[in-house]
N, C-alpha and C positions, 0 to 999 in steps of 0.2 A: 234139505231136500232128501237126505239120505233116509230119513224115516219114512218117508212117502214113497219113495223108490222100493224100499225094503218091503213095505206094506204091499204094492202092487205085485211085488215079485213073489209074496207069500214067504218072505224070509224072517218074519218076526217071531220071537217066541211067543208061546201062548199067554204069558203075563203082559208083555209089552203090547201084544194085539189086542187084548181086553181093553187095556188102558187107553190105547189109540182109539178104538172104535167108540169107547165110552166118551172120549173128548169130542169125537166127531159128532155124536149124538146132540152136543150142547153147543159147539161152536159153528155157527153158520158161515163164518169166514173161512175156517179151515176146510170145512165141507164144500164150499164154492172153489176153493183153490185146489182141492183134489180133483174135482169134477173138470175144472179147466185144465189140469195137468193130464187127467186121462185123455181128454180130448185132443190135447197137443200131441201125446203120443199116437193116438189113432189117425190123427192127420199126417203125422209124419210117415206113419207106416203105408198109410195109402198113397202118399206121394211117391215113395220109394218103390211102390209096387208097379208105377206106370211102365209099360212095357216099350212103348214107341219114344225113340229120342226126340228132342225138340226139332231138329233138324233132320229131314231126311237122308239117308245115307246116298252119296253119289253114285249113280250107276256107271258099271264099266271101269271101276278102279280096283286094282289089285296089288297086293305088295309086290308081285313079281315085275310089274311095270315100273316100279322105283328105280332112279338111277343114282348112284352116289358120285360127288365130285371128286 
């Protein structure tokens, strides 16, 4: 997966990039894997952008109200 991650990040040398893209042009399995990998990254990024927490923040609580034993 290092090659795919480097490809998506734009870190491949021109020679390796050309060979990789040439391979993708002929290998449907690798193209499908790459597309699934991209969709997984996009879904993860979307999930991490969720602004609201799963549970609402309890009202009326503050750190000052805590008591230590």
